[in-house]
C-alpha positions in Angstrom: 127.2 106.6 96.4 125.0 103.7 97.6 128.1 101.5 98.0 130.1 103.7 100.3 127.1 105.0 102.2 126.3 101.4 103.1 129.9 100.6 103.8 130.8 103.6 105.9 127.8 105.7 106.9 124.4 104.0 107.4 123.9 102.6 110.9 121.4 100.1 112.3 118.2 101.7 113.5 118.5 104.8 111.4 115.7 106.3 109.3 117.3 107.3 106.0 115.8 109.0 103.0 117.6 109.5 99.7 116.7 110.8 96.2 117.3 107.5 94.4 115.3 104.3 94.2 118.3 102.2 95.3 118.6 104.0 98.6 117.1 100.8 100.0 120.5 99.2 99.6 121.5 100.4 103.1 118.8 98.2 104.6 121.5 95.6 104.5 122.7 96.9 107.9 119.3 97.0 109.6 118.2 100.5 108.9 115.1 101.8 107.3 116.4 103.3 104.1 113.7 104.7 101.8 114.1 106.2 98.3 112.0 109.3 97.5 111.9 111.9 94.8 114.3 114.9 94.8 111.6 117.4 95.8 110.6 115.1 98.7 114.1 114.8 100.0 114.9 118.5 99.5 111.8 119.4 101.6 113.1 117.0 104.3 116.4 118.8 104.4 114.7 122.2 104.6 111.9 121.4 107.1 113.4 118.5 109.1 110.2 116.6 108.4 108.7 114.2 105.9 105.6 112.0 105.7 104.8 108.4 105.2 101.8 106.2 105.0 102.7 103.4 107.4 103.0 100.3 105.1 102.5 96.6 105.7 105.5 94.3 106.1 106.1 91.1 104.3 108.6 88.6 105.8 111.1 86.6 103.7 112.8 83.9 105.8 116.0 82.5 104.4 116.9 78.9 105.3 119.6 76.5 104.0 123.1 77.2 102.9 124.1 78.5 99.5 126.7 76.7 97.3 130.2 78.0 96.8 130.3 81.2 94.8 126.6 82.0 95.2 126.2 85.6 96.3 123.5 88.2 96.8 122.8 88.8 93.1 121.8 85.2 92.4 119.8 85.1 95.7 117.7 88.1 94.8 117.2 86.8 91.2 115.9 83.6 92.8 113.6 85.6 95.0 112.3 87.5 91.9 111.8 84.2 90.1 109.8 82.7 93.0 107.7 85.6 94.1 107.6 87.9 91.0 107.9 91.7 91.1 105.2 94.0 92.3 103.2 91.2 93.8 103.8 90.2 97.5 106.2 93.2 98.0 104.2 95.9 96.3 103.9 99.0 98.5 105.3 97.0 101.4 108.5 96.8 103.4 110.3 93.5 103.0 112.0 92.1 106.1 114.7 89.6 105.5 115.4 87.2 108.3 116.0 83.5 109.2 118.9 81.1 109.9 120.1 81.5 106.3 121.5 85.0 107.2 124.5 83.2 108.8 125.6 82.5 105.2 124.9 85.9 103.7 127.8 88.4 103.9 127.1 92.1 104.3 127.8 92.5 100.5 125.3 89.8 99.7 122.8 91.5 101.9 123.5 94.7 100.1 122.8 93.2 96.7 119.5 91.7 97.9 118.4 95.0 99.7 119.4 96.9 96.6 117.1 95.0 94.3 114.2 95.0 96.7 113.0 97.9 94.6 112.9 95.7 91.5 110.9 93.3 93.6 108.4 96.1 94.1 109.1 96.8 97.8 109.3 100.2 99.4 112.5 99.1 100.9 114.2 96.0 102.3 115.6 95.6 105.8 117.7 92.8 107.2 117.3 91.8 110.8 120.7 92.8 112.2 122.8 90.1 113.8 126.4 89.3 114.7 127.4 89.7 111.0 125.9 93.2 111.0 127.6 94.1 114.3 131.0 92.9 113.1 130.7 94.9 109.9 129.7 98.1 111.7 132.3 97.6 114.4 135.0 97.4 111.7 134.5 101.0 110.7 137.4 103.3 111.6 135.4 106.4 112.6 133.5 106.2 115.9 130.8 108.6 114.7 129.8 106.2 112.0 129.2 103.3 114.3 128.3 104.8 117.8 124.8 105.9 116.7 123.7 102.3 116.0 120.5 100.9 117.6 119.9 97.3 117.0 116.2 96.4 116.6 114.6 93.0 116.0 111.0 91.9 115.4 108.9 91.3 118.4 108.0 87.7 119.2 104.7 86.9 117.4 105.1 89.9 115.1 102.3 89.9 112.5 103.1 90.2 108.8 100.9 90.8 105.7 102.6 87.7 104.2 105.5 85.3 105.0 107.6 83.4 102.5 110.5 80.9 102.9 113.4 81.0 100.5 115.8 78.0 100.6 119.3 79.2 99.8 120.5 75.7 98.9 118.3 75.9 95.8 120.0 79.0 94.5 122.2 78.6 91.4 123.6 80.9 88.8 120.7 82.6 87.1 120.0 85.0 84.2 117.1 87.5 84.1 116.0 87.8 80.5 115.3 91.1 78.8 113.1 93.1 79.5 111.9 91.8 82.9 114.0 91.4 86.1 111.7 88.6 87.2 111.9 86.5 84.0 114.6 84.5 85.7 116.0 81.2 84.4 119.0 79.0 85.4 122.0 80.0 83.3 122.0 76.4 81.9 118.7 77.3 80.1 120.4 80.0 78.0 123.9 78.7 77.5 125.5 79.9 74.2 123.3 83.0 73.8 125.5 85.3 71.7 126.6 88.6 73.3 127.8 91.9 72.0 128.8 93.3 75.4 129.6 92.2 79.0 129.3 94.7 81.8 130.3 94.2 85.5 129.5 97.0 87.8 127.0 99.7 89.0 125.8 99.9 92.6 124.3 96.4 92.8 127.7 94.8 92.2 129.5 95.0 95.5 133.2 94.5 96.3 132.8 90.8 97.0 131.2 90.2 93.6 133.8 92.2 91.6 136.6 90.2 93.3 134.9 86.9 92.5 134.5 88.1 88.9 138.3 88.7 88.7 139.0 85.2 90.2 136.8 83.6 87.6 138.7 85.5 84.9 142.0 84.4 86.3 140.9 80.8 86.2 139.9 81.2 82.6 143.2 82.8 81.7 145.1 80.0 83.4 143.1 77.4 81.4 144.4 79.1 78.2 141.3 81.0 77.4 141.6 84.5 76.0 139.2 87.2 75.0 138.3 87.1 71.3 139.6 89.9 69.1 136.2 90.7 67.9 135.8 94.3 68.8 133.0 93.5 71.3 132.7 95.4 74.5 133.8 94.4 78.0 133.8 96.8 80.8 134.0 96.7 84.6 133.0 99.7 86.8 133.6 99.4 90.5 131.0 100.9 92.8 133.4 103.2 94.6 137.0 104.5 94.5 138.0 102.4 97.6 136.9 99.3 95.8 138.9 100.3 92.7 141.9 101.0 94.9 141.6 97.5 96.4 141.4 95.8 93.1 144.6 97.6 92.0 146.4 96.7 95.2 145.4 93.0 94.9 146.5 92.9 91.2 142.9 92.1 90.2 142.6 95.2 88.1 145.4 93.8 85.9 143.5 90.5 85.6 140.4 92.4 84.3 142.6 94.2 81.8 144.3 91.0 80.7 140.9 89.5 80.1 140.0 92.4 77.8 138.0 94.5 80.1 138.1 98.3 80.2 138.1 99.6 83.8 135.8 102.6 84.1 135.5 105.4 86.7 133.1 104.4 89.5 129.6 105.3 88.7 126.4 104.0 87.0 127.9 103.5 83.5 125.8 101.3 81.3 123.2 100.9 84.0 121.6 104.2 82.9 122.6 104.1 79.3 123.5 107.8 78.9 126.7 109.7 78.0 129.6 107.6 76.6 128.6 104.2 78.1 125.6 103.4 76.1 124.7 100.1 74.4 123.8 100.4 70.7 120.5 99.5 69.1 120.2 95.7 68.6 123.2 94.9 70.8 122.7 92.0 73.3 124.4 92.4 76.7 124.9 90.4 79.8 125.2 92.7 82.8 125.5 92.5 86.6 123.5 95.7 87.0 120.0 95.7 88.6 117.6 96.6 85.7 117.0 95.3 82.2 114.0 97.4 81.2 113.5 98.4 77.5 116.1 100.9 76.4 117.7 100.9 79.9 121.3 100.4 78.6 120.7 102.4 75.5 117.9 102.9 72.9 117.0 99.6 71.3 119.5 97.6 73.2 118.8 94.2 74.9 120.0 93.8 78.4 120.1 90.5 80.5 121.0 90.4 84.1 123.4 88.0 85.9 126.0 87.9 88.7 129.5 89.3 88.1 130.8 85.7 88.1 128.4 84.7 85.3 129.3 87.8 83.3 133.0 87.2 83.7 132.7 83.5 82.6 130.7 84.6 79.6 133.2 87.2 78.5 135.8 84.9 77.0 133.5 83.5 74.2 131.0 86.3 74.3 128.3 83.7 74.8 126.4 83.0 78.1 128.5 80.5 80.1 128.0 78.8 83.4 130.6 80.1 85.9 130.4 77.1 88.3 133.3 75.2 86.7 135.6 78.3 87.0 134.4 78.9 90.6 135.1 75.3 91.6 138.7 75.6 90.3 139.6 78.6 92.5 142.2 77.5 95.1 141.4 78.0 98.8 144.3 80.5 99.1 142.9 82.6 96.2 139.5 82.4 97.8 141.0 84.3 100.8 141.1 87.3 98.5 137.3 87.4 99.2 138.2 88.8 102.6 137.0 92.3 102.0 135.1 94.8 104.1 131.8 93.2 103.1 132.6 89.5 103.1 131.8 87.0 105.9 135.6 86.5 106.4 136.0 90.2 106.7 133.6 90.3 109.6 135.6 89.5 112.7 133.0 89.7 115.4 130.8 86.8 116.3 129.1 88.7 119.1 125.4 89.3 119.0 124.4 93.0 119.3 122.8 94.5 122.3 119.1 94.7 121.3 117.1 97.8 121.9 113.7 96.9 123.5 110.8 99.1 124.3 110.6 100.3 127.9 108.0 98.8 130.2 105.3 101.3 131.6 107.1 101.3 134.9 110.3 102.4 133.4 108.9 105.5 131.8 111.1 108.6 132.1 110.1 111.7 134.1 109.3 113.5 130.8 107.0 110.7 129.9 105.2 110.6 133.2 104.4 114.2 132.9 102.6 113.5 129.7 100.8 110.5 131.1 101.3 106.9 130.4 98.8 106.8 127.6 100.6 109.5 125.5 103.5 109.3 123.2 105.7 112.4 122.8 107.0 112.8 119.4 110.2 114.9 119.2 110.0 117.6 116.5 112.3 120.5 115.7 110.7 123.7 117.0 111.4 127.3 116.4 109.8 130.5 117.7 107.5 130.9 114.8 103.8 131.7 115.5 101.5 128.7 115.2 98.8 129.1 112.6 95.4 128.4 113.9 93.0 125.9 112.5 90.7 128.8 111.6 93.4 130.2 109.3 93.9 126.8 107.7 90.1 126.6 107.1 90.1 130.1 105.5 93.0 129.1 103.2 91.2 126.1 102.0 88.0 127.9 101.4 89.7 130.5 99.4 91.3 127.9 97.2 88.0 126.1 96.8 86.4 129.3 95.5 89.2 129.9 93.0 89.7 126.5 91.6 87.7 124.2 89.4 87.1 120.9 91.2 86.0 118.8 88.2 88.3 117.4 85.6 86.9 116.5 82.2 88.9 114.5 79.6 89.3 111.4 77.5 91.0 108.2 78.5 94.3 106.8 77.2 94.8 103.2 78.2 98.3 101.9 79.1 99.4 98.5 80.3 101.2 97.2 83.3 104.7 98.0 84.5 105.0 101.3 82.7 108.5 102.3 83.9 110.0 105.7 84.4 112.7 105.0 81.9 109.9 105.0 79.3 108.1 108.0 80.7 111.3 110.1 80.8 114.0 108.6 78.6 117.4 108.9 80.1 119.1 110.6 77.1 116.8 113.7 77.5 117.1 114.2 81.3 119.9 116.6 81.2 118.8 118.7 78.2 115.2 119.1 79.2 114.8 122.0 81.5 111.0 122.4 81.6 108.0 120.1 81.8 107.2 120.9 78.2 110.7 119.9 77.0 110.5 116.7 79.0 107.0 116.0 77.8 108.1 116.2 74.2 109.8 112.8 74.8 107.3 111.1 77.1 106.9 107.4 76.1 108.6 108.3 72.8 110.1 104.9 72.3 107.3 102.7 73.6 104.1 104.6 72.8 104.9 107.0 69.9 101.3 108.4 69.5 100.9 109.1 73.3 101.9 112.7 73.2 99.9 113.8 70.2 96.8 112.1 71.6 97.3 113.9 74.9 97.3 117.2 73.1 94.0 116.1 71.4 92.3 115.8 74.7 93.1 112.2 75.7 94.5 113.6 78.9 93.5 111.0 81.6 95.8 107.9 81.8 94.3 104.6 82.9 96.9 101.9 83.5 97.5 98.6 85.2 99.8 97.5 88.0 103.0 99.2 89.1 102.7 102.3 87.0 106.0 104.3 87.4 108.2 101.4 88.4 111.9 101.7 88.1 114.0 104.8 88.6 113.1 107.5 91.1 113.4 110.2 88.5 110.7 112.7 89.1 111.0 113.8 85.5 108.6 111.0 84.7 105.8 113.1 86.4 107.2 116.3 84.7 106.9 114.6 81.3 103.3 113.6 81.9 102.5 117.2 83.0 104.4 118.6 80.1 102.4 116.8 77.5 99.1 117.7 79.0 98.1 114.8 81.2 95.6 115.9 84.0 95.3 112.6 85.9 96.7 109.1 86.2 94.6 106.2 87.4 96.2 102.8 87.9 95.7 99.5 89.7 98.8 100.4 91.7 101.7 102.9 91.6 105.4 102.2 92.3 106.1 103.7 95.7 108.4 106.6 94.7 106.5 107.5 91.6 103.3 107.5 93.6 104.8 110.1 96.0 106.2 112.1 93.2 102.8 112.7 91.6 101.3 114.9 94.4 104.8 116.4 95.1 104.8 117.8 91.6 101.1 118.6 91.4 99.8 115.8 89.2 96.6 114.1 90.3 96.8 110.4 90.6 94.9 107.6 92.5 94.4 103.9 92.4 91.2 102.0 91.5 90.7 98.3 92.3 87.1 97.9 91.0 87.2 95.6 87.9 84.0 97.2 86.7 85.8 100.5 86.3 88.5 99.0 84.1 85.8 97.4 82.0 84.1 100.7 81.5 87.3 102.8 81.1 88.0 101.9 77.5 90.5 103.9 75.4 88.9 107.0 74.1 86.0 107.0 76.6 85.0 110.4 78.2 85.7 110.7 81.9 84.7 113.2 84.5 86.5 113.4 87.9 85.0 115.3 90.8 87.5 116.2 93.5 84.7 117.5 95.8 83.0 114.2 96.1 86.0 111.9 95.3 83.9 110.3 92.5 84.2 109.9 88.8 81.9 109.0 85.9 82.8 107.1 82.8 80.2 105.8 80.4 77.1 105.0 82.4 79.0 104.2 85.6 79.9 106.2 88.6 82.8 105.2 90.9 84.3 106.4 94.1 88.0 106.8 94.7 90.2 107.5 97.7 92.5 110.5 98.0 94.2 111.6 101.2 93.8 115.1 102.4 97.6 115.7 102.1 97.7 114.4 98.5 94.7 116.6 97.6 96.2 119.7 99.2 99.5 119.1 97.4 97.8 118.7 94.0 95.7 121.8 94.5 98.8 123.8 95.5 100.6 122.7 92.4 103.1 120.6 94.2 105.3 120.6 97.3 107.5 123.5 96.2 104.7 126.0 95.6 103.1 124.8 98.9 106.4 125.5 100.7 106.6 129.0 99.1 103.2 129.6 100.5 103.4 128.1 104.0 107.1 127.9 104.7 108.4 125.4 107.3 104.9 124.9 108.6 104.0 123.3 105.3 103.0 119.9 106.7 101.0 121.4 109.5 99.1 123.6 107.1 98.3 120.9 104.5 97.4 118.4 107.2 95.2 120.9 109.1 97.2 120.4 112.3 99.4 122.5 114.5 102.7 121.2 115.8 101.3 121.1 119.4 98.5 118.9 118.1 100.9 116.5 116.4 103.5 116.3 119.2 101.2 114.4 121.6 99.5 111.3 120.1 97.2 109.0 122.0 98.5 105.4 122.1 97.5 102.4 124.0 98.3 98.7 124.6 101.9 97.6 124.1 102.9 101.0 122.8 102.4 102.6 126.2 105.7 103.7 127.7 107.6 103.1 124.4 110.7 105.2 124.1 112.0 106.6 120.8 
């Protein structure tokens, strides 16, 4: 899905939401593509609206030129090594820019944008350029390129942080189990025995799969052959068009000659469910994007690398440096890299026509009627009656009278980077139809006593950084609800998980006061007051922040019950605004006269 959406649908300047954490992949073409939970996306489809807290932006500037055969996977692994996940990118948008973009193909940008979620970012967006324009202009259907709007950062744009990544320092890397930022040069782990090699999933674009085949071809020509050891080798292209191209180029046959099974396009081992599941104790090298505990299958050990590194390692089933194979690929064979997403496949060298804000003197008639200090936001409107603020107030007061505003419980302490794969194990996603059924497996493999303790009243989770990182699966929240958790407090939440909590009716908020974490020991009693946004634990009292929207969603039991109550005016009601009040927003300074 991500592969073809980026290749043939997403356009520069679009705002895109999708119910998967790797929706951010489309940021490769200069659009703002953000992953959300399924309930969030569904509500956007129904109401035509969604909501965001406007995030900070961190800039990553690429400089230098990468070596031959270095693609997007090794680049993003280097970024993870240098910056670490859920640090500089946490709860921020990552903007990729710099002179180094001249050497990064659309497919390389795709891999980097794809794994921005592993970096901890809300999304990644590449500054569009002549490479982007050539890629978009190469599409066959006009409707999938004519809606493009090419934006670039303003001169003197202010960022939360800025970092420089030198592409000339990138080499083949391996991210060691179970952390995608535990990245080392492949030379540090040469000879690591492997039980399986996997090339595929959404991160591995056409360019990477082609290079993997060329590496295998060089190995076969050198007299290497796959060992008859019964170990597993599988390649799964990201889409049917890529599979078709491999077959037409004869590269599918090379994969088969090298002992690889070719699978139907999809996630395959990257989610570790159904038939493609690594066994307990098996060690794998994979070109997928995540190597969390149990990700490829319960008890399995997954390590991440580029398709070229996985291909080179597949002959001996031990980690191997692909560079020798890459250096042997003849120039004519290298021309096979000319695909939709390669630099050679981008014919245009023309810079795009940039969209710039209009000056105040260029305001349209519609804008002048509103006044130069007002920004008109276009919203879909029907003929429904507008609920008044008095009615909103009455609704709130009624709920206040009927609901208890104080939560009492005991604390269960968890650590950092508790991922959604652990909260809602993949093998139970399909069979679990209720919160209770999903809750029966919450943290089953990583914290076996968690569920029984929750039933005993240890129903408030206190955790560290990046709680809920990983997959967008909202079943992670369902599992916590199903085993009786009333509230989750953490140093930080992964972006999608943090939105899924109120959308499904689970209270959650962040605390950054070290004194709180010193007081909030495992087993301590805690009292949370939603009227005063304060809590007590031990002898200490602490305040917390919870937005009005999040509070309203939690009190309603989630976004679906709120929609059943308020209909398409959901966001107006829970924000306490009317559409008329939201459509005209006061702005000043450089934003005056801006057209959207």
